[in-house]
C-alpha positions in Angstrom: 0.0 0.0 0.0 1.6 3.3 -1.0 2.4 5.8 1.7 0.3 8.9 2.1 1.7 11.9 0.2 2.2 15.4 1.7 0.9 18.3 -0.4 3.4 20.1 -2.7 2.2 23.4 -1.3 -0.4 24.9 1.0 0.1 28.5 -0.2 2.3 30.5 -2.4 4.5 31.2 0.7 4.7 27.5 1.7 6.0 25.4 -1.1 7.7 22.0 -0.7 10.7 20.5 -2.4 12.4 23.9 -3.0 15.8 23.1 -1.5 18.1 20.1 -1.0 21.8 19.3 -0.6 24.2 19.9 -3.4 25.0 16.6 -5.1 28.0 15.3 -7.1 28.1 13.6 -10.5 27.2 10.3 -8.9 24.1 11.9 -7.3 25.5 11.6 -3.8 25.4 14.4 -1.4 28.4 16.6 -2.1 30.9 17.4 0.7 32.8 20.6 0.2 36.4 20.8 1.4 37.6 23.9 3.3 40.8 25.8 2.7 41.3 26.2 6.5 39.5 25.8 9.8 36.7 28.3 9.9 33.8 29.6 12.1 30.2 28.5 11.8 27.9 31.4 12.6 24.3 31.9 13.4 22.1 34.4 11.5 23.3 37.3 13.8 27.0 36.6 12.8 27.9 35.1 16.1 30.4 32.2 16.1 28.6 29.1 17.4 31.4 26.6 16.6 34.5 25.9 14.5 34.9 23.3 11.8 37.6 21.9 9.5 35.1 20.3 7.1 34.2 18.9 4.8 30.7 20.3 4.9 27.4 19.8 3.2 25.4 22.8 2.0 21.8 23.7 1.4 21.0 25.0 -2.1 19.5 28.4 -2.2 20.5 29.5 1.3 22.8 32.5 0.7 23.3 35.6 2.8 25.5 38.8 2.7 27.0 39.3 6.2 29.5 41.8 7.6 31.9 39.6 9.7 34.8 40.1 12.1 34.5 43.8 12.3 34.8 44.3 8.6 33.1 46.9 6.6 32.4 45.0 3.4 29.6 42.3 3.3 30.8 38.8 2.5 28.8 36.1 0.8 28.0 33.2 3.1 26.5 29.8 2.4 24.4 27.6 4.7 26.2 24.5 6.1 23.9 21.7 7.1 24.6 19.4 10.1 28.2 20.6 10.3 30.6 18.8 12.6 32.0 21.5 15.0 33.9 21.6 18.2 30.5 22.1 19.9 28.6 19.3 18.3 26.6 19.1 15.1 25.0 22.4 14.1 23.7 24.2 11.0 24.8 27.7 10.2 26.6 30.1 8.0 30.1 29.7 6.5 32.2 32.2 4.4 31.9 31.1 0.8 35.5 32.2 0.3 36.8 29.3 2.6 35.4 26.6 0.2 38.0 25.1 -2.1 35.4 24.7 -4.9 32.4 26.9 -4.0 29.1 26.2 -5.8 27.1 28.7 -7.7 24.7 30.6 -5.4 21.9 31.8 -7.7 18.4 31.1 -6.7 14.8 31.3 -7.9 13.2 34.6 -7.2 9.8 33.1 -6.6 10.8 31.1 -3.6 9.6 32.7 -0.3 8.2 35.8 -1.9 7.7 39.1 -0.1 4.3 39.7 1.5 1.9 42.6 1.0 2.5 44.0 4.5 4.6 43.5 7.5 3.9 43.8 11.2 6.0 45.4 14.0 9.2 43.4 14.9 8.8 40.7 17.6 11.5 39.6 20.1 12.5 35.9 19.8 12.4 34.0 23.1 13.8 30.6 22.4 13.7 29.6 26.1 9.9 30.3 26.3 9.3 28.5 23.1 11.1 25.4 24.4 8.9 25.5 27.4 5.7 25.8 25.3 6.7 23.1 22.8 8.2 20.7 25.4 6.5 17.2 25.3 4.8 17.7 21.9 5.3 15.1 19.2 4.0 14.9 15.7 3.3 12.3 13.1 5.3 11.4 10.0 3.7 10.8 6.6 2.9 7.2 7.5 0.6 8.5 10.3 3.0 7.3 13.0 5.0 9.1 15.7 8.5 7.6 15.3 10.7 6.5 18.2 13.2 9.4 17.7 12.7 12.9 16.3 9.4 14.6 15.4 9.4 16.7 18.7 8.0 20.2 18.9 11.2 21.5 20.6 13.0 21.0 17.3 11.4 24.3 16.3 12.5 26.3 19.4 16.1 26.9 20.7 18.6 24.7 19.0 21.8 25.7 20.9 20.8 26.2 24.6 22.8 28.8 26.4 24.1 32.3 25.6 24.4 31.4 21.9 20.9 29.9 21.5 19.1 30.5 18.2 16.0 29.3 16.3 15.9 28.2 12.7 14.2 30.1 9.9 12.9 27.5 7.4 12.1 27.6 3.7 8.8 25.9 4.5 6.7 24.3 7.2 7.1 20.5 7.5 3.6 20.0 6.2 4.7 19.9 2.6 6.9 17.6 0.6 10.5 17.8 1.8 9.5 20.6 4.1 11.2 22.0 7.2 14.5 22.8 5.5 16.5 25.5 7.3 17.7 28.6 5.4 18.8 30.9 8.3 18.7 31.3 12.0 17.8 34.1 14.4 19.6 34.5 17.7 17.7 34.3 21.0 16.7 37.9 21.7 16.8 38.8 18.1 14.0 40.4 16.1 11.6 38.7 13.7 9.4 40.7 11.4 6.0 39.0 10.8 4.5 38.9 7.3 0.9 40.1 6.9 -1.5 39.4 4.1 -3.4 42.1 2.2 -6.0 42.3 5.0 -3.2 42.8 7.6 -3.6 39.3 9.1 -0.5 37.2 10.0 0.4 34.7 7.3 0.3 31.5 9.3 0.2 27.7 9.0 -0.8 25.3 11.7 0.1 21.6 12.2 -1.2 19.1 14.7 1.1 17.8 17.4 0.3 15.6 20.3 0.9 16.0 24.0 3.3 13.3 25.1 2.8 11.6 21.8 -0.7 10.7 22.9 -3.1 10.8 20.0 -6.0 11.7 22.3 -4.2 14.9 23.2 -4.0 16.9 19.9 -2.5 20.4 20.0 -2.3 22.9 17.2 1.1 24.6 16.7 1.2 27.7 14.5 4.0 28.7 12.3 4.6 32.3 11.2 5.9 33.6 7.9 8.3 36.6 8.1 12.0 37.5 8.1 14.8 38.4 10.5 14.9 42.2 11.1 18.4 42.4 9.7 17.7 40.5 6.5 15.3 40.5 3.5 14.9 36.8 3.1 11.5 35.4 4.2 10.8 32.1 5.8 8.9 30.3 8.6 9.4 29.9 12.4 7.2 28.4 15.1 5.0 31.2 16.5 5.8 29.9 20.0 9.2 31.7 19.6 7.5 35.2 19.4 4.0 34.8 20.9 1.1 37.0 19.9 1.4 39.0 16.7 0.0 42.5 17.2 -1.5 44.1 14.1 -0.4 47.6 13.0 -2.0 50.2 15.3 -3.6 47.5 17.5 -4.2 48.7 21.1 -3.3 46.6 24.1 -5.9 43.8 24.2 -5.4 40.7 26.4 -8.4 39.0 24.7 -6.8 39.3 21.3 -3.6 37.8 22.6 -5.5 34.8 23.9 -7.4 34.4 20.6 -4.1 34.5 18.7 -2.6 31.7 20.8 0.4 30.0 19.3 -0.5 26.8 21.0 -4.2 25.5 20.9 -5.2 22.3 22.7 -7.5 19.8 21.1 -7.0 21.2 17.6 -8.6 18.2 15.9 -11.9 18.9 17.8 -11.9 22.6 17.1 -10.9 22.1 13.5 -13.8 19.7 12.9 -16.9 21.1 14.6 -19.5 18.7 15.7 -22.1 17.9 13.0 -25.7 18.3 14.1 -27.8 15.4 12.9 -31.4 14.5 13.5 -30.4 11.2 15.0 -30.4 10.8 18.8 -27.3 9.7 20.7 -26.6 5.9 20.9 -27.2 5.7 24.7 -30.7 7.2 24.3 -31.6 4.8 21.5 -30.7 1.8 23.7 -32.5 3.2 26.8 -35.6 3.8 24.8 -35.6 0.4 23.0 -34.9 -1.7 26.1 -38.6 -1.9 27.5 -40.3 -3.0 24.3 -37.4 -5.3 23.5 -37.7 -6.9 26.9 -41.4 -7.6 26.4 -40.7 -9.0 23.0 -37.9 -11.3 24.3 -40.2 -12.4 27.2 -43.0 -13.3 24.8 -40.7 -15.0 22.5 -39.3 -17.1 25.4 -42.8 -18.3 26.3 -43.5 -19.2 22.6 -40.3 -21.2 22.3 -41.0 -23.0 25.6 -44.4 -24.1 24.2 -42.8 -25.3 21.0 -40.4 -27.5 23.0 -43.2 -29.2 25.1 -42.9 -27.3 28.4 -46.1 -27.8 30.4 -48.4 -24.8 29.9 -49.4 -23.3 33.3 -49.8 -19.7 34.3 -46.9 -20.0 36.7 -44.5 -21.5 34.2 -45.4 -19.0 31.5 -44.9 -16.1 33.9 -41.6 -17.5 35.1 -40.3 -18.0 31.5 -41.4 -14.5 30.5 -39.7 -13.0 33.6 -36.4 -14.8 32.9 -36.4 -13.7 29.2 -37.3 -10.1 30.0 -34.9 -10.0 33.0 -31.9 -11.2 30.9 -32.6 -8.5 28.4 -32.7 -5.8 31.1 -29.5 -7.0 32.7 -27.7 -7.0 29.3 -29.0 -3.5 28.6 -28.0 -2.2 32.0 -24.5 -3.6 31.6 -24.1 -1.9 28.2 -25.5 1.4 29.5 -23.0 1.5 32.3 -20.1 0.9 29.9 -21.4 3.6 27.6 -21.7 6.1 30.5 -18.1 5.4 31.5 -17.0 6.0 27.8 -18.9 9.3 27.6 -17.4 10.4 31.0 -13.9 9.7 29.7 -14.6 11.6 26.5 -15.7 14.6 28.5 -12.6 14.5 30.6 -10.3 14.3 27.6 -12.1 17.3 26.0 -11.9 19.4 29.1 -8.2 18.6 29.6 -8.8 17.3 33.1 -6.8 14.2 32.4 -3.4 13.9 30.8 -1.5 11.0 29.3 1.2 9.3 31.5 4.6 11.1 31.4 7.0 10.0 28.7 10.0 8.0 29.8 13.1 10.2 30.5 14.9 11.1 27.3 12.0 9.8 25.1 11.5 13.2 23.5 15.2 14.0 23.0 17.2 13.7 19.8 19.0 10.5 19.2 22.3 10.9 21.2 24.4 9.6 18.3 23.2 12.2 15.9 22.7 15.5 17.7 19.7 16.3 15.6 16.4 14.4 15.4 16.0 11.8 12.6 13.0 11.0 10.4 14.1 8.2 8.2 16.9 6.5 6.2 19.0 8.6 3.9 19.3 7.6 0.3 23.1 7.3 0.2 23.5 5.3 3.4 24.9 8.0 5.6 23.7 9.0 9.0 19.9 9.4 9.5 18.6 12.8 8.6 17.5 15.5 11.0 14.3 17.5 10.9 15.7 20.0 8.5 16.7 17.3 5.9 13.6 15.9 4.3 14.9 15.5 0.8 15.5 12.5 -1.3 15.4 13.3 -5.0 15.1 9.7 -6.2 13.3 7.8 -3.5 10.4 8.4 -1.1 10.9 8.2 2.6 9.4 9.3 6.0 8.4 13.0 5.9 7.4 15.0 9.0 4.1 16.6 9.8 1.7 14.7 7.5 -1.3 15.6 9.6 -1.7 19.4 9.1 -4.2 22.0 8.1 -3.4 25.3 6.4 -4.6 28.5 8.1 -6.8 30.8 6.1 -4.5 33.8 5.8 -1.9 33.6 3.2 -3.3 30.6 1.2 
């Protein structure tokens, strides 16, 4: 049975399969040698690690940055899952340190500019990690894998004073989505994109508290750009919180309505359908008395057919036994149904929560440093959440269960 496919796009701002690793003539992921040891930097230009290479690069992720106190901007390229002295990280490298640098041209229609922009918002990676902690999401096979697919992959990726969050080409609800193109330092500014009606351009995907499918949660992603750059992309809204509209007065109710985390998304996304049919429990309760009389009468008739002596006492006893069994079965079913409805109400109210996950169950695989989603095509290490590309073969993709928000479609 073929695996379910993710959409190629959900809006003109969120298009899948727009970036991948550079590949060599044998169609293997290309590793670029470095002329010398060099710094890996976040989107603010801060050094987050050092590497001697070789490195893999994301196509289409290019940025002009003024580095090391210089006055002239330098062209930088995005290194993916780079081995550094501080572990595996993704970030910016000077293009000039590559022995054989690739071309850096890119399609102008990828991540287009929006009609409007909102006021800058401060990135709080620590708060986002708190909000997204314990959330897991499905892959395209409808399963939550053992490793990876955690909400915190979209919050702080380098805890401490050099923390940052990734800006992505797309949300992981499209084919080969969730590919990083930049990063924003913790405490940096993010400029949210607005549509032509001054509404935030957002997407939402369903995650699950503790990986429990009975605890769905909607997690919003925002389109926008770093305040010091003109390249647009996506971040989890939990990193910045409420998006105030231009000229909007202080309004706590609006902040609540614009929540970046919404419990029980599947229930709110699919409102209850009103039908003329009564609930199952009411049907059974109403049908039990006439059914009991029918069963009692049928029991008496069957007794006569089998030669049981016909007396008033025997007929009454047989009738009572048949009707009584019917009532007992109905009562047992009704008690079970009432318990089921009680549990459903508790789940909907949030009064019950799933058991806590085992320690470390929501953390990245220790051998990889970054979460993995499936086997890579050329037999290297498993891919992390950024890397969802395989140009020749299909494999596990993140976030299959998603719904686009209305603005920006």
